[in-house]
N, CA, C and O atoms as CSV, one atom per row, in Angstrom:
chain,resi,resn,atom,element,x,y,z
A,1,UNK,N,N,-17.815,25.349,-13.821
A,1,UNK,CA,C,-17.511,25.213,-12.413
A,1,UNK,C,C,-17.080,23.773,-12.147
A,1,UNK,O,O,-17.784,22.832,-12.511
A,2,UNK,N,N,-15.955,23.611,-11.527
A,2,UNK,CA,C,-15.426,22.275,-11.248
A,2,UNK,C,C,-16.169,21.653,-10.072
A,2,UNK,O,O,-16.564,22.336,-9.127
A,3,UNK,N,N,-16.346,20.354,-10.157
A,3,UNK,CA,C,-16.984,19.641,-9.062
A,3,UNK,C,C,-15.989,19.473,-7.923
A,3,UNK,O,O,-14.833,19.114,-8.144
A,4,UNK,N,N,-16.436,19.728,-6.738
A,4,UNK,CA,C,-15.569,19.560,-5.583
A,4,UNK,C,C,-16.117,18.453,-4.709
A,4,UNK,O,O,-17.322,18.208,-4.662
A,5,UNK,N,N,-15.218,17.802,-4.028
A,5,UNK,CA,C,-15.622,16.710,-3.149
A,5,UNK,C,C,-15.551,17.189,-1.706
A,5,UNK,O,O,-14.528,17.707,-1.257
A,6,UNK,N,N,-16.628,17.012,-1.004
A,6,UNK,CA,C,-16.664,17.377,0.396
A,6,UNK,C,C,-16.859,16.111,1.212
A,6,UNK,O,O,-17.699,15.270,0.891
A,7,UNK,N,N,-16.092,15.993,2.246
A,7,UNK,CA,C,-16.250,14.856,3.132
A,7,UNK,C,C,-16.354,15.350,4.560
A,7,UNK,O,O,-16.024,16.495,4.870
A,8,UNK,N,N,-16.806,14.487,5.396
A,8,UNK,CA,C,-16.872,14.776,6.816
A,8,UNK,C,C,-15.732,13.994,7.453
A,8,UNK,O,O,-15.841,12.778,7.609
A,9,UNK,N,N,-14.635,14.664,7.827
A,9,UNK,CA,C,-13.469,13.950,8.338
A,9,UNK,C,C,-13.773,13.042,9.523
A,9,UNK,O,O,-13.140,11.996,9.672
A,10,UNK,N,N,-14.712,13.413,10.354
A,10,UNK,CA,C,-14.979,12.624,11.554
A,10,UNK,C,C,-15.583,11.259,11.241
A,10,UNK,O,O,-15.475,10.343,12.056
A,11,UNK,N,N,-16.211,11.103,10.091
A,11,UNK,CA,C,-16.844,9.812,9.798
A,11,UNK,C,C,-15.822,8.719,9.540
A,11,UNK,O,O,-16.131,7.536,9.688
A,12,UNK,N,N,-14.609,9.096,9.157
A,12,UNK,CA,C,-13.567,8.109,8.911
A,12,UNK,C,C,-12.613,7.948,10.087
A,12,UNK,O,O,-11.780,7.042,10.089
A,13,UNK,N,N,-12.725,8.809,11.077
A,13,UNK,CA,C,-11.808,8.771,12.212
A,13,UNK,C,C,-12.075,7.547,13.073
A,13,UNK,O,O,-13.222,7.209,13.362
A,14,UNK,N,N,-11.013,6.902,13.470
A,14,UNK,CA,C,-11.089,5.740,14.357
A,14,UNK,C,C,-10.030,5.917,15.439
A,14,UNK,O,O,-8.935,6.402,15.151
A,15,UNK,N,N,-10.326,5.541,16.646
A,15,UNK,CA,C,-9.295,5.634,17.685
A,15,UNK,C,C,-8.209,4.591,17.439
A,15,UNK,O,O,-8.477,3.511,16.913
A,16,UNK,N,N,-6.999,4.924,17.821
A,16,UNK,CA,C,-5.897,3.969,17.703
A,16,UNK,C,C,-6.120,2.869,18.736
A,16,UNK,O,O,-6.236,3.140,19.931
A,17,UNK,N,N,-6.176,1.640,18.269
A,17,UNK,CA,C,-6.428,0.520,19.170
A,17,UNK,C,C,-5.293,-0.490,19.075
A,17,UNK,O,O,-4.611,-0.602,18.056
A,18,UNK,N,N,-5.120,-1.208,20.152
A,18,UNK,CA,C,-4.137,-2.285,20.198
A,18,UNK,C,C,-4.915,-3.586,20.219
A,18,UNK,O,O,-5.832,-3.762,21.021
A,19,UNK,N,N,-4.547,-4.483,19.344
A,19,UNK,CA,C,-5.255,-5.755,19.244
A,19,UNK,C,C,-4.952,-6.626,20.452
A,19,UNK,O,O,-3.828,-6.660,20.953
A,20,UNK,N,N,-5.978,-7.324,20.906
A,20,UNK,CA,C,-5.828,-8.192,22.068
A,20,UNK,C,C,-5.403,-9.607,21.685
A,20,UNK,O,O,-4.841,-10.334,22.504
A,21,UNK,N,N,-5.673,-9.993,20.438
A,21,UNK,CA,C,-5.333,-11.347,20.005
A,21,UNK,C,C,-5.037,-11.337,18.506
A,21,UNK,O,O,-5.437,-10.418,17.792
A,22,UNK,N,N,-4.337,-12.363,18.040
A,22,UNK,CA,C,-4.087,-12.457,16.595
A,22,UNK,C,C,-5.373,-12.565,15.771
A,22,UNK,O,O,-5.427,-12.092,14.636
A,23,UNK,N,N,-6.393,-13.180,16.339
A,23,UNK,CA,C,-7.669,-13.288,15.628
A,23,UNK,C,C,-8.303,-11.909,15.443
A,23,UNK,O,O,-8.860,-11.608,14.387
A,24,UNK,N,N,-8.214,-11.082,16.474
A,24,UNK,CA,C,-8.750,-9.721,16.374
A,24,UNK,C,C,-7.956,-8.917,15.347
A,24,UNK,O,O,-8.525,-8.141,14.578
A,25,UNK,N,N,-6.642,-9.107,15.341
A,25,UNK,CA,C,-5.801,-8.418,14.364
A,25,UNK,C,C,-6.191,-8.826,12.956
A,25,UNK,O,O,-6.303,-7.985,12.064
A,26,UNK,N,N,-6.394,-10.091,12.763
A,26,UNK,CA,C,-6.770,-10.593,11.437
A,26,UNK,C,C,-8.079,-9.959,10.975
A,26,UNK,O,O,-8.211,-9.566,9.816
A,27,UNK,N,N,-9.040,-9.862,11.880
A,27,UNK,CA,C,-10.318,-9.234,11.545
A,27,UNK,C,C,-10.127,-7.764,11.186
A,27,UNK,O,O,-10.752,-7.268,10.248
A,28,UNK,N,N,-9.273,-7.069,11.923
A,28,UNK,CA,C,-9.030,-5.654,11.632
A,28,UNK,C,C,-8.351,-5.474,10.273
A,28,UNK,O,O,-8.671,-4.541,9.537
A,29,UNK,N,N,-7.417,-6.366,9.941
A,29,UNK,CA,C,-6.747,-6.289,8.646
A,29,UNK,C,C,-7.745,-6.531,7.519
A,29,UNK,O,O,-7.757,-5.804,6.526
A,30,UNK,N,N,-8.572,-7.544,7.678
A,30,UNK,CA,C,-9.571,-7.865,6.649
A,30,UNK,C,C,-10.559,-6.716,6.497
A,30,UNK,O,O,-10.928,-6.370,5.374
A,31,UNK,N,N,-10.996,-6.119,7.604
A,31,UNK,CA,C,-11.931,-4.995,7.542
A,31,UNK,C,C,-11.317,-3.802,6.822
A,31,UNK,O,O,-11.971,-3.169,5.994
A,32,UNK,N,N,-10.060,-3.494,7.136
A,32,UNK,CA,C,-9.389,-2.370,6.487
A,32,UNK,C,C,-9.193,-2.642,4.999
A,32,UNK,O,O,-9.363,-1.747,4.171
A,33,UNK,N,N,-8.834,-3.880,4.663
A,33,UNK,CA,C,-8.679,-4.238,3.251
A,33,UNK,C,C,-10.000,-4.060,2.509
A,33,UNK,O,O,-10.019,-3.538,1.394
A,34,UNK,N,N,-11.086,-4.484,3.109
A,34,UNK,CA,C,-12.407,-4.331,2.470
A,34,UNK,C,C,-12.762,-2.860,2.277
A,34,UNK,O,O,-13.322,-2.481,1.248
A,35,UNK,N,N,-12.438,-2.040,3.258
A,35,UNK,CA,C,-12.728,-0.607,3.131
A,35,UNK,C,C,-11.929,0.001,1.981
A,35,UNK,O,O,-12.476,0.754,1.176
A,36,UNK,N,N,-10.634,-0.324,1.900
A,36,UNK,CA,C,-9.812,0.155,0.791
A,36,UNK,C,C,-10.384,-0.348,-0.534
A,36,UNK,O,O,-10.525,0.422,-1.485
A,37,UNK,N,N,-10.710,-1.631,-0.595
A,37,UNK,CA,C,-11.184,-2.265,-1.832
A,37,UNK,C,C,-12.481,-1.613,-2.312
A,37,UNK,O,O,-12.641,-1.333,-3.500
A,38,UNK,N,N,-13.397,-1.375,-1.386
A,38,UNK,CA,C,-14.686,-0.782,-1.757
A,38,UNK,C,C,-14.571,0.682,-2.153
A,38,UNK,O,O,-15.419,1.197,-2.883
A,39,UNK,N,N,-13.533,1.351,-1.679
A,39,UNK,CA,C,-13.406,2.772,-1.981
A,39,UNK,C,C,-12.627,3.037,-3.270
A,39,UNK,O,O,-12.455,4.198,-3.641
A,40,UNK,N,N,-12.158,2.019,-3.953
A,40,UNK,CA,C,-11.362,2.206,-5.175
A,40,UNK,C,C,-12.093,3.050,-6.225
A,40,UNK,O,O,-11.485,3.971,-6.771
A,41,UNK,N,N,-13.361,2.784,-6.531
A,41,UNK,CA,C,-14.035,3.626,-7.530
A,41,UNK,C,C,-14.152,5.093,-7.105
A,41,UNK,O,O,-14.031,5.992,-7.937
A,42,UNK,N,N,-14.386,5.335,-5.818
A,42,UNK,CA,C,-14.494,6.721,-5.384
A,42,UNK,C,C,-13.135,7.414,-5.402
A,42,UNK,O,O,-13.069,8.616,-5.658
A,43,UNK,N,N,-12.059,6.691,-5.138
A,43,UNK,CA,C,-10.717,7.272,-5.207
A,43,UNK,C,C,-10.419,7.699,-6.638
A,43,UNK,O,O,-9.905,8.794,-6.870
A,44,UNK,N,N,-10.741,6.839,-7.593
A,44,UNK,CA,C,-10.511,7.163,-9.008
A,44,UNK,C,C,-11.355,8.365,-9.409
A,44,UNK,O,O,-10.873,9.248,-10.117
A,45,UNK,N,N,-12.605,8.410,-8.967
A,45,UNK,CA,C,-13.492,9.502,-9.346
A,45,UNK,C,C,-13.133,10.828,-8.710
A,45,UNK,O,O,-13.124,11.859,-9.383
A,46,UNK,N,N,-12.838,10.812,-7.423
A,46,UNK,CA,C,-12.556,12.054,-6.703
A,46,UNK,C,C,-11.262,12.692,-7.191
A,46,UNK,O,O,-11.190,13.910,-7.355
A,47,UNK,N,N,-10.246,11.874,-7.423
A,47,UNK,CA,C,-8.953,12.411,-7.832
A,47,UNK,C,C,-8.813,12.523,-9.354
A,47,UNK,O,O,-7.825,13.073,-9.839
A,48,UNK,N,N,-9.775,12.018,-10.102
A,48,UNK,CA,C,-9.710,12.093,-11.560
A,48,UNK,C,C,-8.493,11.352,-12.107
A,48,UNK,O,O,-7.809,11.844,-13.004
A,49,UNK,N,N,-8.234,10.181,-11.566
A,49,UNK,CA,C,-7.068,9.404,-11.986
A,49,UNK,C,C,-7.311,8.785,-13.360
A,49,UNK,O,O,-8.443,8.480,-13.734
A,50,UNK,N,N,-6.227,8.611,-14.092
A,50,UNK,CA,C,-6.339,8.028,-15.428
A,50,UNK,C,C,-6.132,6.515,-15.394
A,50,UNK,O,O,-5.647,5.926,-16.360
A,51,UNK,N,N,-6.498,5.903,-14.294
A,51,UNK,CA,C,-6.405,4.453,-14.158
A,51,UNK,C,C,-7.782,3.921,-13.791
A,51,UNK,O,O,-8.661,4.671,-13.367
A,52,UNK,N,N,-7.950,2.635,-13.957
A,52,UNK,CA,C,-9.247,2.027,-13.652
A,52,UNK,C,C,-9.315,1.662,-12.170
A,52,UNK,O,O,-8.284,1.533,-11.511
A,53,UNK,N,N,-10.523,1.496,-11.652
A,53,UNK,CA,C,-10.654,1.016,-10.275
A,53,UNK,C,C,-10.009,-0.356,-10.082
A,53,UNK,O,O,-9.548,-0.676,-8.986
A,54,UNK,N,N,-9.976,-1.161,-11.131
A,54,UNK,CA,C,-9.333,-2.475,-11.031
A,54,UNK,C,C,-7.838,-2.324,-10.765
A,54,UNK,O,O,-7.260,-3.101,-10.005
A,55,UNK,N,N,-7.214,-1.329,-11.387
A,55,UNK,CA,C,-5.790,-1.089,-11.139
A,55,UNK,C,C,-5.567,-0.649,-9.695
A,55,UNK,O,O,-4.616,-1.089,-9.049
A,56,UNK,N,N,-6.434,0.208,-9.195
A,56,UNK,CA,C,-6.326,0.667,-7.812
A,56,UNK,C,C,-6.484,-0.521,-6.869
A,56,UNK,O,O,-5.737,-0.647,-5.899
A,57,UNK,N,N,-7.434,-1.376,-7.142
A,57,UNK,CA,C,-7.635,-2.561,-6.301
A,57,UNK,C,C,-6.418,-3.481,-6.355
A,57,UNK,O,O,-6.018,-4.052,-5.340
A,58,UNK,N,N,-5.833,-3.621,-7.544
A,58,UNK,CA,C,-4.635,-4.452,-7.681
A,58,UNK,C,C,-3.484,-3.863,-6.861
A,58,UNK,O,O,-2.762,-4.603,-6.192
A,59,UNK,N,N,-3.308,-2.549,-6.906
A,59,UNK,CA,C,-2.238,-1.897,-6.145
A,59,UNK,C,C,-2.477,-2.042,-4.639
A,59,UNK,O,O,-1.532,-2.250,-3.878
A,60,UNK,N,N,-3.722,-1.934,-4.218
A,60,UNK,CA,C,-4.057,-2.112,-2.805
A,60,UNK,C,C,-3.731,-3.539,-2.380
A,60,UNK,O,O,-3.169,-3.764,-1.308
A,61,UNK,N,N,-4.086,-4.488,-3.221
A,61,UNK,CA,C,-3.798,-5.892,-2.923
A,61,UNK,C,C,-2.292,-6.119,-2.785
A,61,UNK,O,O,-1.850,-6.830,-1.882
A,62,UNK,N,N,-1.507,-5.517,-3.676
A,62,UNK,CA,C,-0.053,-5.656,-3.609
A,62,UNK,C,C,0.498,-5.092,-2.305
A,62,UNK,O,O,1.395,-5.680,-1.700
A,63,UNK,N,N,-0.033,-3.962,-1.877
A,63,UNK,CA,C,0.450,-3.365,-0.636
A,63,UNK,C,C,0.146,-4.253,0.565
A,63,UNK,O,O,0.975,-4.386,1.465
A,64,UNK,N,N,-1.027,-4.857,0.584
A,64,UNK,CA,C,-1.355,-5.756,1.685
A,64,UNK,C,C,-0.527,-7.039,1.591
A,64,UNK,O,O,-0.070,-7.550,2.614
A,65,UNK,N,N,-0.330,-7.560,0.393
A,65,UNK,CA,C,0.470,-8.776,0.219
A,65,UNK,C,C,1.925,-8.538,0.589
A,65,UNK,O,O,2.596,-9.448,1.077
A,66,UNK,N,N,2.421,-7.331,0.365
A,66,UNK,CA,C,3.806,-7.019,0.685
A,66,UNK,C,C,4.083,-7.197,2.179
A,66,UNK,O,O,5.194,-7.564,2.562
A,67,UNK,N,N,3.095,-6.944,3.011
A,67,UNK,CA,C,3.265,-7.051,4.464
A,67,UNK,C,C,2.702,-8.341,5.042
A,67,UNK,O,O,2.545,-8.457,6.257
A,68,UNK,N,N,2.402,-9.290,4.203
A,68,UNK,CA,C,1.788,-10.533,4.654
A,68,UNK,C,C,2.691,-11.334,5.598
A,68,UNK,O,O,2.195,-12.028,6.486
A,69,UNK,N,N,3.986,-11.243,5.414
A,69,UNK,CA,C,4.925,-12.030,6.198
A,69,UNK,C,C,5.129,-11.505,7.618
A,69,UNK,O,O,5.750,-12.189,8.432
A,70,UNK,N,N,4.630,-10.322,7.936
A,70,UNK,CA,C,4.836,-9.722,9.255
A,70,UNK,C,C,4.037,-10.505,10.282
A,70,UNK,O,O,2.841,-10.738,10.106
A,71,UNK,N,N,4.713,-10.913,11.368
A,71,UNK,CA,C,4.034,-11.701,12.405
A,71,UNK,C,C,4.053,-11.033,13.769
A,71,UNK,O,O,3.302,-11.432,14.659
A,72,UNK,N,N,4.897,-10.023,13.954
A,72,UNK,CA,C,4.970,-9.324,15.232
A,72,UNK,C,C,3.686,-8.518,15.437
A,72,UNK,O,O,3.308,-7.711,14.588
A,73,UNK,N,N,3.024,-8.746,16.566
A,73,UNK,CA,C,1.722,-8.101,16.791
A,73,UNK,C,C,1.843,-6.586,16.873
A,73,UNK,O,O,0.968,-5.866,16.391
A,74,UNK,N,N,2.921,-6.098,17.480
A,74,UNK,CA,C,3.090,-4.643,17.576
A,74,UNK,C,C,3.327,-4.028,16.200
A,74,UNK,O,O,2.822,-2.946,15.902
A,75,UNK,N,N,4.097,-4.724,15.365
A,75,UNK,CA,C,4.359,-4.223,14.009
A,75,UNK,C,C,3.075,-4.208,13.187
A,75,UNK,O,O,2.849,-3.288,12.402
A,76,UNK,N,N,2.238,-5.221,13.363
A,76,UNK,CA,C,0.968,-5.271,12.631
A,76,UNK,C,C,0.059,-4.126,13.069
A,76,UNK,O,O,-0.611,-3.512,12.239
A,77,UNK,N,N,0.034,-3.837,14.368
A,77,UNK,CA,C,-0.771,-2.715,14.851
A,77,UNK,C,C,-0.293,-1.391,14.252
A,77,UNK,O,O,-1.109,-0.539,13.901
A,78,UNK,N,N,1.018,-1.218,14.137
A,78,UNK,CA,C,1.563,0.004,13.546
A,78,UNK,C,C,1.188,0.076,12.065
A,78,UNK,O,O,0.797,1.136,11.576
A,79,UNK,N,N,1.305,-1.042,11.353
A,79,UNK,CA,C,0.929,-1.060,9.930
A,79,UNK,C,C,-0.555,-0.754,9.750
A,79,UNK,O,O,-0.939,-0.045,8.820
A,80,UNK,N,N,-1.378,-1.288,10.634
A,80,UNK,CA,C,-2.811,-0.988,10.577
A,80,UNK,C,C,-3.075,0.499,10.807
A,80,UNK,O,O,-3.891,1.107,10.113
A,81,UNK,N,N,-2.385,1.075,11.777
A,81,UNK,CA,C,-2.547,2.497,12.065
A,81,UNK,C,C,-2.137,3.347,10.868
A,81,UNK,O,O,-2.848,4.281,10.497
A,82,UNK,N,N,-0.993,3.029,10.262
A,82,UNK,CA,C,-0.517,3.806,9.113
A,82,UNK,C,C,-1.444,3.658,7.914
A,82,UNK,O,O,-1.715,4.630,7.210
A,83,UNK,N,N,-1.928,2.447,7.683
A,83,UNK,CA,C,-2.829,2.236,6.558
A,83,UNK,C,C,-4.163,2.946,6.778
A,83,UNK,O,O,-4.736,3.506,5.843
A,84,UNK,N,N,-4.649,2.921,8.009
A,84,UNK,CA,C,-5.892,3.629,8.336
A,84,UNK,C,C,-5.710,5.130,8.110
A,84,UNK,O,O,-6.615,5.803,7.616
A,85,UNK,N,N,-4.535,5.650,8.474
A,85,UNK,CA,C,-4.252,7.066,8.280
A,85,UNK,C,C,-4.213,7.408,6.792
A,85,UNK,O,O,-4.771,8.423,6.378
A,86,UNK,N,N,-3.559,6.569,5.986
A,86,UNK,CA,C,-3.514,6.781,4.536
A,86,UNK,C,C,-4.928,6.756,3.954
A,86,UNK,O,O,-5.276,7.571,3.099
A,87,UNK,N,N,-5.721,5.823,4.424
A,87,UNK,CA,C,-7.100,5.690,3.951
A,87,UNK,C,C,-7.900,6.956,4.253
A,87,UNK,O,O,-8.599,7.481,3.387
A,88,UNK,N,N,-7.791,7.433,5.479
A,88,UNK,CA,C,-8.537,8.629,5.872
A,88,UNK,C,C,-8.076,9.844,5.070
A,88,UNK,O,O,-8.903,10.628,4.603
A,89,UNK,N,N,-6.763,10.004,4.907
A,89,UNK,CA,C,-6.253,11.144,4.148
A,89,UNK,C,C,-6.676,11.065,2.689
A,89,UNK,O,O,-6.954,12.084,2.055
A,90,UNK,N,N,-6.722,9.856,2.170
A,90,UNK,CA,C,-7.088,9.672,0.761
A,90,UNK,C,C,-8.569,9.997,0.528
A,90,UNK,O,O,-8.909,10.707,-0.418
A,91,UNK,N,N,-9.426,9.487,1.376
A,91,UNK,CA,C,-10.858,9.707,1.172
A,91,UNK,C,C,-11.314,11.108,1.585
A,91,UNK,O,O,-12.343,11.584,1.104
A,92,UNK,N,N,-10.578,11.761,2.451
A,92,UNK,CA,C,-10.921,13.139,2.815
A,92,UNK,C,C,-10.346,14.139,1.822
A,92,UNK,O,O,-10.489,15.346,2.014
A,93,UNK,N,N,-9.708,13.667,0.783
A,93,UNK,CA,C,-9.101,14.472,-0.270
A,93,UNK,C,C,-8.086,15.445,0.338
A,93,UNK,O,O,-8.060,16.629,0.004
A,94,UNK,N,N,-7.261,14.922,1.228
A,94,UNK,CA,C,-6.182,15.695,1.823
A,94,UNK,C,C,-4.883,15.461,1.062
A,94,UNK,O,O,-3.832,15.969,1.453
A,95,UNK,N,N,-4.951,14.701,-0.014
A,95,UNK,CA,C,-3.781,14.414,-0.841
A,95,UNK,C,C,-4.000,15.002,-2.226
A,95,UNK,O,O,-5.126,15.310,-2.616
A,96,UNK,N,N,-2.919,15.150,-2.951
A,96,UNK,CA,C,-2.998,15.544,-4.352
A,96,UNK,C,C,-3.015,14.293,-5.212
A,96,UNK,O,O,-2.585,13.232,-4.759
A,97,UNK,N,N,-3.502,14.392,-6.438
A,97,UNK,CA,C,-3.512,13.204,-7.307
A,97,UNK,C,C,-2.128,12.574,-7.480
A,97,UNK,O,O,-2.012,11.355,-7.609
A,98,UNK,N,N,-1.084,13.401,-7.484
A,98,UNK,CA,C,0.269,12.845,-7.601
A,98,UNK,C,C,0.631,11.988,-6.392
A,98,UNK,O,O,1.305,10.967,-6.533
A,99,UNK,N,N,0.189,12.397,-5.214
A,99,UNK,CA,C,0.464,11.606,-4.013
A,99,UNK,C,C,-0.235,10.258,-4.087
A,99,UNK,O,O,0.331,9.233,-3.707
A,100,UNK,N,N,-1.458,10.266,-4.575
A,100,UNK,CA,C,-2.219,9.025,-4.670
A,100,UNK,C,C,-1.590,8.092,-5.702
A,100,UNK,O,O,-1.469,6.890,-5.465
A,101,UNK,N,N,-1.190,8.647,-6.847
A,101,UNK,CA,C,-0.558,7.806,-7.874
A,101,UNK,C,C,0.776,7.258,-7.375
A,101,UNK,O,O,1.127,6.117,-7.678
A,102,UNK,N,N,1.519,8.055,-6.617
A,102,UNK,CA,C,2.779,7.566,-6.053
A,102,UNK,C,C,2.512,6.442,-5.060
A,102,UNK,O,O,3.244,5.454,-5.015
A,103,UNK,N,N,1.463,6.602,-4.271
A,103,UNK,CA,C,1.112,5.577,-3.307
A,103,UNK,C,C,0.726,4.274,-4.014
A,103,UNK,O,O,1.034,3.183,-3.534
A,104,UNK,N,N,0.049,4.400,-5.158
A,104,UNK,CA,C,-0.411,3.215,-5.878
A,104,UNK,C,C,0.690,2.554,-6.700
A,104,UNK,O,O,0.614,1.359,-6.985
A,105,UNK,N,N,1.711,3.314,-7.083
A,105,UNK,CA,C,2.720,2.753,-7.978
A,105,UNK,C,C,4.057,2.540,-7.287
A,105,UNK,O,O,5.089,2.488,-7.956
A,106,UNK,N,N,4.063,2.418,-5.970
A,106,UNK,CA,C,5.313,2.159,-5.252
A,106,UNK,C,C,5.845,0.783,-5.637
A,106,UNK,O,O,5.152,-0.223,-5.488
A,107,UNK,N,N,7.066,0.748,-6.127
A,107,UNK,CA,C,7.626,-0.580,-6.428
A,107,UNK,C,C,8.105,-1.239,-5.140
A,107,UNK,O,O,8.740,-0.604,-4.298
A,108,UNK,N,N,7.797,-2.486,-5.007
A,108,UNK,CA,C,8.252,-3.216,-3.838
A,108,UNK,C,C,9.455,-4.047,-4.231
A,108,UNK,O,O,9.371,-4.933,-5.082
A,109,UNK,N,N,10.573,-3.745,-3.597
A,109,UNK,CA,C,11.815,-4.421,-3.900
A,109,UNK,C,C,11.827,-5.784,-3.223
A,109,UNK,O,O,11.335,-5.959,-2.108
A,110,UNK,N,N,12.402,-6.734,-3.931
A,110,UNK,CA,C,12.617,-8.017,-3.299
A,110,UNK,C,C,13.799,-7.848,-2.343
A,110,UNK,O,O,14.685,-7.034,-2.604
A,111,UNK,N,N,13.826,-8.582,-1.269
A,111,UNK,CA,C,14.932,-8.427,-0.332
A,111,UNK,C,C,16.260,-8.756,-1.009
A,111,UNK,O,O,16.353,-9.694,-1.800
A,112,UNK,N,N,17.273,-7.976,-0.688
A,112,UNK,CA,C,18.592,-8.204,-1.274
A,112,UNK,C,C,19.156,-9.516,-0.754
A,112,UNK,O,O,19.016,-9.859,0.420
A,113,UNK,N,N,19.796,-10.236,-1.660
A,113,UNK,CA,C,20.389,-11.516,-1.295
A,113,UNK,C,C,21.823,-11.304,-0.843
A,113,UNK,O,O,22.523,-10.415,-1.328
A,114,UNK,N,N,22.234,-12.125,0.078
A,114,UNK,CA,C,23.614,-12.071,0.534
A,114,UNK,C,C,24.509,-12.744,-0.500
A,114,UNK,O,O,24.035,-13.404,-1.425
A,115,UNK,N,N,25.804,-12.561,-0.322
A,115,UNK,CA,C,26.761,-13.164,-1.247
A,115,UNK,C,C,26.597,-14.684,-1.286
A,115,UNK,O,O,26.606,-15.286,-2.359
A,116,UNK,N,N,26.449,-15.294,-0.123
A,116,UNK,CA,C,26.336,-16.754,-0.088
A,116,UNK,C,C,25.052,-17.241,-0.748
A,116,UNK,O,O,25.060,-18.270,-1.423
A,117,UNK,N,N,23.955,-16.522,-0.564
A,117,UNK,CA,C,22.710,-16.916,-1.225
A,117,UNK,C,C,22.875,-16.886,-2.729
A,117,UNK,O,O,22.422,-17.798,-3.421
A,118,UNK,N,N,23.530,-15.830,-3.254
A,118,UNK,CA,C,23.778,-15.751,-4.695
A,118,UNK,C,C,24.744,-16.834,-5.135
A,118,UNK,O,O,24.580,-17.404,-6.214
A,119,UNK,N,N,25.743,-17.127,-4.325
A,119,UNK,CA,C,26.725,-18.157,-4.662
A,119,UNK,C,C,26.063,-19.526,-4.747
A,119,UNK,O,O,26.305,-20.282,-5.689
A,120,UNK,N,N,25.229,-19.842,-3.761
A,120,UNK,CA,C,24.551,-21.138,-3.760
A,120,UNK,C,C,23.580,-21.258,-4.923
A,120,UNK,O,O,23.355,-22.349,-5.446
A,121,UNK,N,N,23.015,-20.144,-5.317
A,121,UNK,CA,C,22.080,-20.147,-6.435
A,121,UNK,C,C,22.821,-20.271,-7.759
A,121,UNK,O,O,22.244,-20.716,-8.752
A,122,UNK,N,N,24.095,-19.882,-7.784
A,122,UNK,CA,C,24.910,-20.043,-8.975
A,122,UNK,C,C,24.852,-18.886,-9.944
A,122,UNK,O,O,25.277,-19.030,-11.091
A,123,UNK,N,N,24.350,-17.764,-9.530
A,123,UNK,CA,C,24.292,-16.611,-10.430
A,123,UNK,C,C,24.309,-15.314,-9.644
A,123,UNK,O,O,23.965,-15.273,-8.462
A,124,UNK,N,N,24.715,-14.269,-10.322
A,124,UNK,CA,C,24.779,-12.939,-9.726
A,124,UNK,C,C,24.170,-11.961,-10.725
A,124,UNK,O,O,24.864,-11.449,-11.604
A,125,UNK,N,N,22.853,-11.700,-10.583
A,125,UNK,CA,C,22.156,-10.825,-11.521
A,125,UNK,C,C,22.682,-9.403,-11.474
A,125,UNK,O,O,22.674,-8.701,-12.486
A,126,UNK,N,N,23.140,-8.970,-10.297
A,126,UNK,CA,C,23.628,-7.604,-10.178
A,126,UNK,C,C,24.987,-7.443,-10.853
A,126,UNK,O,O,25.351,-6.341,-11.263
A,127,UNK,N,N,25.740,-8.541,-10.968
A,127,UNK,CA,C,27.050,-8.480,-11.593
A,127,UNK,C,C,26.973,-8.471,-13.106
A,127,UNK,O,O,27.949,-8.128,-13.773
A,128,UNK,N,N,25.829,-8.842,-13.657
A,128,UNK,CA,C,25.643,-8.892,-15.106
A,128,UNK,C,C,24.944,-7.613,-15.530
A,128,UNK,O,O,23.833,-7.327,-15.083
A,129,UNK,N,N,25.590,-6.853,-16.384
A,129,UNK,CA,C,24.986,-5.611,-16.877
A,129,UNK,C,C,24.884,-5.694,-18.400
A,129,UNK,O,O,25.828,-6.124,-19.062
A,130,UNK,N,N,23.760,-5.291,-18.947
A,130,UNK,CA,C,23.647,-5.273,-20.403
A,130,UNK,C,C,24.645,-4.270,-21.008
A,130,UNK,O,O,25.009,-3.282,-20.370
A,131,UNK,N,N,25.075,-4.539,-22.237
A,131,UNK,CA,C,26.075,-3.685,-22.879
A,131,UNK,C,C,25.559,-2.267,-23.097
A,131,UNK,O,O,26.351,-1.325,-23.092
A,132,UNK,N,N,24.259,-2.091,-23.287
A,132,UNK,CA,C,23.718,-0.769,-23.589
A,132,UNK,C,C,23.171,-0.063,-22.362
A,132,UNK,O,O,22.360,0.855,-22.496
A,133,UNK,N,N,23.594,-0.467,-21.166
A,133,UNK,CA,C,23.028,0.133,-19.964
A,133,UNK,C,C,23.578,1.524,-19.689
A,133,UNK,O,O,22.949,2.305,-18.975
A,134,UNK,N,N,24.764,1.852,-20.256
A,134,UNK,CA,C,25.338,3.162,-20.020
A,134,UNK,C,C,26.071,3.258,-18.709
A,134,UNK,O,O,26.606,4.316,-18.376
A,135,UNK,N,N,26.111,2.166,-17.947
A,135,UNK,CA,C,26.797,2.148,-16.675
A,135,UNK,C,C,28.196,1.591,-16.899
A,135,UNK,O,O,28.365,0.519,-17.479
A,136,UNK,N,N,29.171,2.315,-16.445
A,136,UNK,CA,C,30.552,1.881,-16.640
A,136,UNK,C,C,31.050,1.148,-15.430
A,136,UNK,O,O,32.198,0.704,-15.407
């Protein structure tokens, strides 16, 4: 008999709130990060992932670092809401293991450079293709 995970969805539910100050937003971001960080071992266990909790924590850190540059308060509130929703869906086992692995292994692209930025830098990485790339 396979072990099943049961959760109480209401225990993770939080009302959507709008931050009153940047300090409050910062506290909410830190709290959400801590919740994600602490739940890494349970995510690995519940979904039977073939990765370590350290890898999950590293992926969570990357996702938070990816949005570090955002300064608009409304955008931060939206990001907090979406992350809280992902957290709730993940811990309530409303996702499949493939969804969780996709969430953890999302590659974050560096912003594309304009022609002038590449010109000033003196190189064009996109213009250089290895001979064995198969791209004509």
